[in-house]
C-alpha positions as CSV (number, residue, x, y, z in Angstrom):
1,X,-41.9,7.7,-24.5
2,X,-41.6,8.5,-20.8
3,X,-40.6,4.8,-20.1
4,X,-37.9,4.9,-22.8
5,X,-36.5,8.2,-21.3
6,X,-36.5,6.7,-17.7
7,X,-34.7,3.6,-19.0
8,X,-32.2,5.7,-20.8
9,X,-31.5,7.8,-17.7
10,X,-31.3,4.6,-15.6
11,X,-28.8,3.1,-18.0
12,X,-26.6,6.2,-18.0
13,X,-26.7,6.4,-14.2
14,X,-25.8,2.7,-13.9
15,X,-22.8,3.2,-16.3
16,X,-21.6,6.2,-14.3
17,X,-21.9,4.3,-11.0
18,X,-20.1,1.2,-12.4
19,X,-17.3,3.3,-14.0
20,X,-16.6,5.0,-10.6
21,X,-16.0,1.7,-8.8
22,X,-12.4,1.1,-9.9
23,X,-11.5,4.6,-8.9
24,X,-12.9,4.1,-5.4
25,X,-11.3,0.7,-4.8
26,X,-7.8,1.0,-6.2
27,X,-6.8,-2.5,-5.0
28,X,-3.4,-4.0,-4.5
29,X,-0.3,-2.6,-6.1
30,X,2.5,-5.2,-6.7
31,X,6.1,-4.4,-5.9
32,X,8.9,-6.7,-7.0
33,X,12.6,-6.8,-6.4
34,X,12.8,-3.9,-3.9
35,X,16.3,-4.0,-2.4
36,X,16.9,-4.1,1.3
37,X,20.3,-2.5,1.7
38,X,22.9,-3.7,4.2
39,X,23.1,-2.3,7.7
40,X,19.3,-2.0,7.9
41,X,19.3,1.1,5.6
42,X,15.8,2.1,4.4
43,X,14.1,1.8,1.0
44,X,10.7,3.1,0.0
45,X,7.9,2.4,-2.4
46,X,6.6,5.2,-4.6
47,X,3.9,7.4,-3.1
48,X,0.3,6.6,-3.8
49,X,-2.7,8.8,-3.2
50,X,-5.2,7.4,-0.7
51,X,-8.7,6.9,-2.2
52,X,-10.4,6.2,1.2
53,X,-10.3,7.6,4.7
54,X,-9.2,4.3,6.2
55,X,-6.3,4.8,8.6
56,X,-4.2,1.8,7.4
57,X,-2.6,0.2,4.4
58,X,-2.7,-3.6,3.9
59,X,0.5,-5.3,2.9
60,X,1.3,-8.9,1.9
61,X,4.9,-10.2,1.4
62,X,5.0,-12.9,-1.4
63,X,8.8,-13.4,-1.7
64,X,12.0,-12.7,0.3
65,X,15.5,-13.4,-0.9
66,X,18.6,-13.4,1.4
67,X,16.6,-12.8,4.5
68,X,13.8,-14.3,6.5
69,X,12.1,-11.1,7.7
70,X,11.5,-7.6,6.4
71,X,10.5,-4.7,8.6
72,X,7.9,-2.3,7.0
73,X,6.0,0.8,8.0
74,X,3.8,3.5,6.5
75,X,5.1,6.9,5.6
76,X,3.8,10.2,4.4
77,X,5.0,11.8,1.1
78,X,8.1,13.2,2.9
79,X,9.1,9.6,4.0
80,X,8.3,10.4,7.6
81,X,7.0,7.4,9.4
82,X,3.3,7.5,10.3
83,X,3.0,4.0,11.7
84,X,4.8,1.6,14.0
85,X,7.2,-1.0,12.4
86,X,5.7,-4.4,11.4
87,X,7.8,-7.5,10.7
88,X,6.8,-9.7,7.8
89,X,7.8,-13.2,6.7
90,X,6.9,-14.7,3.3
91,X,3.1,-15.2,3.1
92,X,2.4,-12.7,6.0
93,X,-0.5,-10.3,5.4
94,X,-1.2,-7.4,7.8
95,X,-2.8,-4.0,8.1
96,X,-0.2,-1.3,8.9
97,X,-2.2,1.1,11.1
98,X,-1.4,4.8,11.1
99,X,-0.5,6.4,14.4
100,X,-3.3,8.3,16.1
101,X,-1.3,11.6,15.9
102,X,-0.4,11.2,12.2
103,X,-3.6,10.3,10.2
104,X,-3.6,10.2,6.4
105,X,-6.7,11.4,4.8
106,X,-8.4,10.7,1.5
107,X,-6.4,12.4,-1.2
108,X,-3.1,12.5,0.7
109,X,0.0,10.6,-0.5
110,X,1.4,7.7,1.4
111,X,4.3,5.3,0.8
112,X,5.7,2.2,2.5
113,X,9.2,2.1,4.1
114,X,11.1,-1.1,4.4
115,X,14.4,-2.5,5.7
116,X,16.0,-5.9,6.1
117,X,15.1,-7.6,9.3
118,X,18.6,-9.0,9.6
119,X,21.6,-6.8,10.2
120,X,24.0,-7.8,7.4
121,X,27.1,-5.8,6.8
122,X,27.5,-6.2,3.0
123,X,24.7,-8.3,1.6
124,X,21.6,-7.0,0.0
125,X,18.2,-8.7,0.4
126,X,15.2,-8.4,-1.8
127,X,11.4,-8.3,-1.2
128,X,8.3,-8.7,-3.3
129,X,4.6,-8.4,-2.4
130,X,1.5,-6.4,-2.8
131,X,0.1,-3.4,-0.9
132,X,-3.3,-1.8,-0.9
133,X,-2.7,1.9,-0.2
134,X,-6.5,2.4,0.1
């Protein structure tokens, strides 16, 4: 009887542990067709809640249209930059590290800002990729 009870408790504990894994490792969120307005105007992803205390987000650009480079940075939920600017080309993957004076803690909301790397007067560009807001 005691062995059956221990196995039952172990089974429940294992289930609870495995069920918690997806919540802890949110993984990459895809973004597709984000416009990069003319004159290097900004665009932003939706905000996402950080599930870890890591002081960076990881971004990978998978497609660019009408430009060769996109500039991206991390922001807080007020769209205030909390990192330096990073330039990405298609296939580039990089950690966007938060500034030392603007950390983002677990549970806080972050987003990613972006703008066309080229200074076009009238043409829009578009970017697609995936970002892990961690």
